[in-house]
ZASELO-390188 format. One line per 5 residues: for each residue x, y negated, z of C-alpha. Coordinates in steps of 0.1 Angstrom, whole numbers, plus 5000, padded with zeros to 4 digits. Last residue first. Layout:
ZASELO-390188
X/Y/Z ~ ...;
***
This chain:
ZASELO-390188
4112/5122/5833 ~ 4123/5155/5817 ~ 4144/5181/5834 ~ 4158/5208/5812 ~ 4165/5241/5830;
4199/5258/5827 ~ 4210/5293/5822 ~ 4248/5299/5827 ~ 4268/5306/5797 ~ 4295/5334/5797;
4331/5323/5800 ~ 4358/5317/5774 ~ 4390/5304/5791 ~ 4403/5271/5782 ~ 4437/5270/5764;
4464/5297/5767 ~ 4492/5274/5758 ~ 4484/5250/5786 ~ 4484/5277/5812 ~ 4518/5290/5800;
4532/5255/5800 ~ 4521/5248/5836 ~ 4534/5281/5848 ~ 4568/5274/5832 ~ 4569/5239/5846;
4562/5251/5882 ~ 4588/5279/5879 ~ 4614/5253/5867 ~ 4606/5229/5896 ~ 4609/5257/5921;
4643/5268/5907 ~ 4655/5232/5907 ~ 4645/5229/5944 ~ 4662/5261/5952 ~ 4694/5252/5934;
4696/5218/5952 ~ 4694/5235/5986 ~ 4718/5263/5977 ~ 4744/5237/5965 ~ 4740/5217/5996;
4744/5247/6018 ~ 4775/5258/5999 ~ 4791/5223/6001 ~ 4784/5222/6038 ~ 4801/5256/6045;
4775/5282/6054 ~ 4768/5294/6089 ~ 4762/5322/6082 ~ 4775/5353/6064 ~ 4793/5365/6095;
4830/5374/6093 ~ 4835/5410/6105 ~ 4841/5415/6142 ~ 4877/5423/6153 ~ 4878/5424/6191;
4914/5422/6205 ~ 4944/5444/6196 ~ 4971/5420/6207 ~ 4976/5400/6239 ~ 5013/5405/6245;
5012/5375/6269 ~ 5040/5357/6251 ~ 5024/5364/6217 ~ 4991/5350/6230 ~ 5008/5318/6241;
5026/5316/6208 ~ 4994/5314/6187 ~ 5001/5334/6156 ~ 5009/5321/6121 ~ 5002/5340/6089;
5014/5345/6053 ~ 5005/5363/6021 ~ 4976/5384/6033 ~ 4958/5401/6004 ~ 4980/5430/5993;
4964/5456/6016 ~ 4934/5445/6037 ~ 4945/5441/6074 ~ 4956/5460/6105 ~ 4977/5440/6129;
5003/5450/6155 ~ 5025/5474/6135 ~ 5050/5489/6160 ~ 5087/5493/6161 ~ 5107/5510/6190;
5144/5504/6199 ~ 5143/5496/6236 ~ 5141/5459/6229 ~ 5107/5466/6213 ~ 5103/5451/6179;
5066/5443/6174 ~ 5055/5439/6137 ~ 5030/5417/6119 ~ 5030/5427/6082 ~ 5030/5406/6051;
5020/5412/6014 ~ 5027/5402/5978 ~ 5051/5373/5984 ~ 5069/5356/5955 ~ 5045/5329/5945;
5038/5316/5980 ~ 5074/5316/5991 ~ 5088/5340/6017 ~ 5115/5354/5994 ~ 5124/5319/5982;
5117/5315/5945 ~ 5141/5319/5916 ~ 5144/5357/5918 ~ 5170/5374/5897 ~ 5157/5394/5867;
5132/5422/5864 ~ 5101/5409/5882 ~ 5075/5435/5889 ~ 5083/5439/5926 ~ 5061/5412/5941;
5077/5405/5975 ~ 5072/5420/6009 ~ 5074/5398/6040 ~ 5077/5408/6077 ~ 5063/5385/6104;
5080/5395/6136 ~ 5070/5397/6173 ~ 5101/5403/6195 ~ 5097/5423/6227 ~ 5116/5407/6256;
5091/5416/6284 ~ 5076/5382/6282 ~ 5067/5386/6246 ~ 5086/5366/6221 ~ 5074/5346/6191;
5062/5347/6155 ~ 5098/5353/6143 ~ 5102/5352/6105 ~ 5113/5379/6081 ~ 5124/5383/6045;
5122/5409/6016 ~ 5115/5438/6038 ~ 5130/5467/6058 ~ 5134/5471/6095 ~ 5162/5474/6120;
5155/5484/6156 ~ 5164/5459/6182 ~ 5196/5451/6202 ~ 5204/5425/6229 ~ 5242/5421/6230;
5242/5384/6236 ~ 5257/5376/6201 ~ 5281/5346/6202 ~ 5268/5311/6195 ~ 5287/5299/6227;
5261/5281/6248 ~ 5228/5289/6230 ~ 5238/5326/6230 ~ 5228/5343/6199 ~ 5201/5370/6197;
5204/5393/6166 ~ 5175/5408/6146 ~ 5187/5432/6119 ~ 5172/5434/6085 ~ 5173/5462/6058;
5168/5451/6022 ~ 5149/5472/5998 ~ 5122/5446/5993 ~ 5148/5421/5982 ~ 5161/5445/5956;
5125/5448/5942 ~ 5123/5410/5941 ~ 5155/5407/5921 ~ 5186/5396/5939 ~ 5212/5370/5928;
5231/5373/5961 ~ 5224/5392/5994 ~ 5213/5426/5982 ~ 5209/5454/6007 ~ 5220/5465/6042;
5222/5447/6076 ~ 5208/5415/6063 ~ 5208/5391/6093 ~ 5179/5376/6112 ~ 5186/5351/6140;
5169/5348/6173 ~ 5182/5321/6197 ~ 5190/5330/6233 ~ 5179/5337/6269 ~ 5146/5320/6274;
5137/5326/6237 ~ 5144/5303/6207 ~ 5130/5317/6175 ~ 5095/5302/6178 ~ 5099/5277/6148;
5117/5303/6127 ~ 5142/5332/6130 ~ 5173/5313/6118 ~ 5186/5329/6087 ~ 5214/5353/6076;
5220/5360/6039 ~ 5257/5351/6040 ~ 5269/5349/6076 ~ 5259/5321/6099 ~ 5282/5293/6110;
5279/5287/6147 ~ 5268/5262/6173 ~ 5274/5231/6153 ~ 5270/5202/6177 ~ 5246/5173/6182;
5240/5144/6206 ~ 5209/5121/6203 ~ 5204/5117/6241 ~ 5168/5129/6244 ~ 5162/5152/6214;
5197/5168/6217 ~ 5204/5186/6184 ~ 5219/5220/6180 ~ 5233/5230/6146 ~ 5233/5264/6129;
5254/5259/6098 ~ 5247/5282/6068 ~ 5229/5256/6047 ~ 5211/5235/6073 ~ 5197/5257/6101;
5184/5236/6130 ~ 5182/5243/6167 ~ 5163/5216/6186 ~ 5170/5207/6222 ~ 5150/5191/6250;
5118/5211/6245 ~ 5123/5232/6277 ~ 5119/5265/6257 ~ 5143/5252/6230 ~ 5127/5240/6199;
5131/5257/6166 ~ 5143/5248/6130 ~ 5143/5265/6096 ~ 5164/5257/6066 ~ 5167/5227/6043;
5190/5230/6013 ~ 5218/5206/6018 ~ 5217/5176/5994 ~ 5212/5151/6022 ~ 5199/5167/6054;
5201/5137/6077 ~ 5195/5147/6113 ~ 5175/5135/6143 ~ 5155/5104/6132 ~ 5130/5094/6159;
5093/5088/6152 ~ 5067/5069/6173 ~ 5030/5080/6169 ~ 5024/5072/6206 ~ 5008/5104/6217;
5019/5127/6189 ~ 5056/5118/6193 ~ 5072/5127/6160 ~ 5108/5139/6158 ~ 5125/5134/6124;
5145/5156/6102 ~ 5159/5140/6071 ~ 5156/5138/6033 ~ 5161/5167/6009 ~ 5180/5147/5983;
5179/5166/5951 ~ 5199/5190/5929 ~ 5208/5218/5954 ~ 5229/5245/5936 ~ 5218/5281/5939;
5241/5311/5939 ~ 5234/5328/5972 ~ 5198/5340/5968 ~ 5176/5315/5949 ~ 5189/5321/5914;
5201/5289/5898 ~ 5189/5253/5901 ~ 5176/5234/5931 ~ 5145/5215/5941 ~ 5131/5191/5966;
5103/5170/5952 ~ 5103/5132/5956 ~ 5110/5112/5988 ~ 5118/5131/6020 ~ 5105/5135/6056;
5109/5167/6075 ~ 5089/5170/6107 ~ 5094/5181/6143 ~ 5062/5177/6162 ~ 5058/5164/6198;
5032/5168/6226 ~ 5024/5205/6221 ~ 5042/5217/6252 ~ 5064/5241/6234 ~ 5073/5215/6207;
5058/5223/6174 ~ 5080/5230/6144 ~ 5086/5220/6107 ~ 5057/5199/6095 ~ 5064/5187/6060;
5063/5150/6049 ~ 5065/5134/6015 ~ 5074/5097/6011 ~ 5070/5073/6040 ~ 5047/5083/6069;
5013/5077/6084 ~ 5002/5099/6113 ~ 4967/5112/6107 ~ 4943/5123/6134 ~ 4916/5149/6127;
4885/5159/6145 ~ 4871/5195/6143 ~ 4863/5192/6180 ~ 4880/5222/6196 ~ 4902/5230/6166;
4919/5195/6169 ~ 4934/5188/6135 ~ 4968/5171/6131 ~ 4975/5157/6096 ~ 5009/5142/6088;
5009/5115/6062 ~ 5028/5108/6030 ~ 4996/5112/6010 ~ 5005/5142/5988 ~ 4981/5155/5962;
4947/5141/5957 ~ 4911/5150/5949 ~ 4904/5181/5971 ~ 4906/5163/6004 ~ 4897/5177/6038;
4934/5178/6049 ~ 4956/5159/6024 ~ 4980/5148/6051 ~ 4999/5181/6051 ~ 4997/5202/6082;
4996/5204/6119 ~ 4970/5226/6136 ~ 4958/5221/6172 ~ 4944/5243/6200 ~ 4963/5275/6195;
4982/5271/6228 ~ 5016/5272/6210 ~ 5004/5248/6182 ~ 4995/5263/6149 ~ 5015/5252/6118;
5005/5245/6082 ~ 5034/5243/6057 ~ 5054/5274/6070 ~ 5033/5294/6094 ~ 5002/5293/6072;
5012/5286/6036 ~ 5003/5257/6014 ~ 5002/5266/5977 ~ 4981/5237/5965 ~ 4977/5203/5981;
4942/5191/5988 ~ 4938/5210/6021 ~ 4907/5229/6033 ~ 4908/5244/6069 ~ 4884/5273/6071;
4866/5292/6098 ~ 4864/5329/6108 ~ 4852/5339/6143 ~ 4868/5367/6163 ~ 4862/5349/6197;
4899/5339/6198 ~ 4893/5322/6165 ~ 4907/5332/6131 ~ 4914/5300/6112 ~ 4916/5305/6074;
4938/5281/6054 ~ 4924/5273/6020 ~ 4947/5254/5997 ~ 4940/5230/5969 ~ 4920/5227/5937;
4882/5228/5942 ~ 4873/5196/5923 ~ 4874/5215/5890 ~ 4876/5253/5895 ~ 4904/5275/5909;
4887/5286/5941 ~ 4907/5286/5973 ~ 4923/5319/5985 ~ 4916/5337/6017 ~ 4886/5356/6002;
4910/5373/5978 ~ 4945/5359/5981 ~ 4966/5346/6010 ~ 4967/5323/6040 ~ 4960/5331/6076;
4961/5311/6109 ~ 4957/5332/6140 ~ 4945/5332/6176 ~ 4927/5299/6173 ~ 4915/5276/6201;
4879/5262/6198 ~ 4851/5271/6175 ~ 4847/5240/6154 ~ 4817/5242/6130 ~ 4816/5215/6103;
4851/5203/6107 ~ 4865/5238/6111 ~ 4849/5248/6078 ~ 4821/5273/6073 ~ 4828/5303/6051;
4814/5300/6015 ~ 4840/5322/5999 ~ 4834/5348/6026 ~ 4863/5358/6048 ~ 4883/5390/6041;
4887/5411/6073 ~ 4916/5412/6097 ~ 4922/5439/6124 ~ 4934/5441/6160 ~ 4922/5405/6167;
4948/5384/6186 ~ 4936/5382/6222 ~ 4916/5361/6247 ~ 4907/5379/6279 ~ 4924/5355/6304;
4894/5332/6306 ~ 4863/5349/6293 ~ 4859/5352/6256 ~ 4842/5324/6236 ~ 4806/5328/6224;
4801/5295/6205 ~ 4766/5287/6195 ~ 4762/5285/6158 ~ 4770/5252/6141 ~ 4746/5240/6114;
4753/5249/6078 ~ 4725/5275/6077 ~ 4701/5248/6088 ~ 4706/5232/6054 ~ 4689/5263/6038;
4659/5263/6061 ~ 4643/5233/6045 ~ 4643/5249/6011 ~ 4628/5281/6025 ~ 4601/5262/6045;
4593/5240/6015 ~ 4590/5271/5992 ~ 4568/5290/6016 ~ 4545/5260/6022 ~ 4542/5253/5985;
4534/5290/5977 ~ 4508/5293/6005 ~ 4491/5261/5996 ~ 4489/5270/5959 ~ 4475/5304/5967;
4448/5288/5990 ~ 4438/5263/5962 ~ 4437/5291/5936 ~ 4414/5312/5959 ~ 4391/5282/5966;
4388/5274/5929 ~ 4381/5309/5919 ~ 4354/5312/5946 ~ 4337/5280/5934 ~ 4337/5291/5897;
4323/5325/5905 ~ 4294/5323/5880 ~ 4317/5310/5853 ~ 4309/5276/5837 ~ 4295/5269/5802;
4280/5234/5801 ~ 4246/5233/5783 ~ 4246/5220/5747 ~ 4237/5183/5742 ~ 4202/5176/5727;
4186/5171/5761 ~ 4212/5146/5771 ~ 4205/5125/5740 ~ 4168/5125/5748 ~ 4174/5115/5784;
4197/5087/5773 ~ 4170/5074/5748 ~ 4143/5075/5775 ~ 4165/5057/5800 ~ 4172/5030/5775;
4135/5025/5766 ~ 4126/5022/5803 ~ 4154/4997/5810 ~ 4145/4973/5783 ~ 4161/4944/5801;
4138/4915/5813 ~ 4144/4880/5800 ~ 4140/4851/5824;
***
């Protein structure tokens, strides 16, 4: 058995080690390492805590609803944040208002963000958002609030930014954030809620509805505007009420008992029996007159707006704004005026938001953009035409009062819960929209941005250290150890 020359190898290794220069290490090497380790731990902990906290900003905050009987329409509106949480992510219960417009009320115009942004103002003063895939949807016209403020009916592209029309009706529960869709054929517009919230009047048509000529008085309808249907929200069953044909569709309103629907088609005001299917023309409205809207029917008559003074045909936007309107209440039996009088008011157009129990009419008044020189080709309450709206109270004794303070030139349409209108519950608390919680897309974006920022900082620090090279330090004395 051959023995390895271990002693000779050890001697050679020792001699080689003696010839190598001594390692140069700083005197405070251990302290530096500990300090760097602690700093790294603090930075990593802080970054992880911050990044983990961002998704929490999208979580629902506890609801603080007003006591029963104290709910009211806020006295003032503020602009919501662009990243305001959605109803789906943080439902807050019944709404006081739906609002659409510009500024913070408007959706962004970037890829995958096209659509409409309807703001939901809760009875606790909260601000939430309903996103819709279709553009130019308006609160009070295309997106409707039920009488009790608990549900919203709108276009079937709710929560979608990738499509246009789906041929569905979307009904969103504001208490849960859940949605139910009612399939349809062609395009569907919600027209009016029944007073008890169990049925919905809809217009169903195929293809876009359009006409030629100036809007006021001289237009010619070019397309089939479909028919009015009654949708039962419980069963999903629909009943055809009225064919519109090439008549330009107008407004419609349920009677207080929900058995009859008043419909304006052209200048004819027609009453439709929702139970027996009967119909009759109540009256022919004068030029420029219009049914008040989905909540036009009061306990003692039907509200109609008539131009008292001003342009009625081929009008410019400026001429529309100079109009003077008179609210008239028609008997649902004879169609004749009941004699109730209200103060006149100016504006391009008007819509009834409802009636207070003392007979006061609550009106949405529209003002149009006044920079157009020629005749207007859009409806006076259309998205592209409107520059501002006001919420007015018309006292039956002749007084007029502004009910809602708001940013000027930002609100383009709104819808008010009819039960709060009936109770005269206005001037409620008006807190500013809170920064948190964030919408889910905003929370996700912030989370990813923080992680990318942290990665970038780490890479920069690593590159800087690498470019500096090893630090020069003073040598530490060593003692050679020989075997």
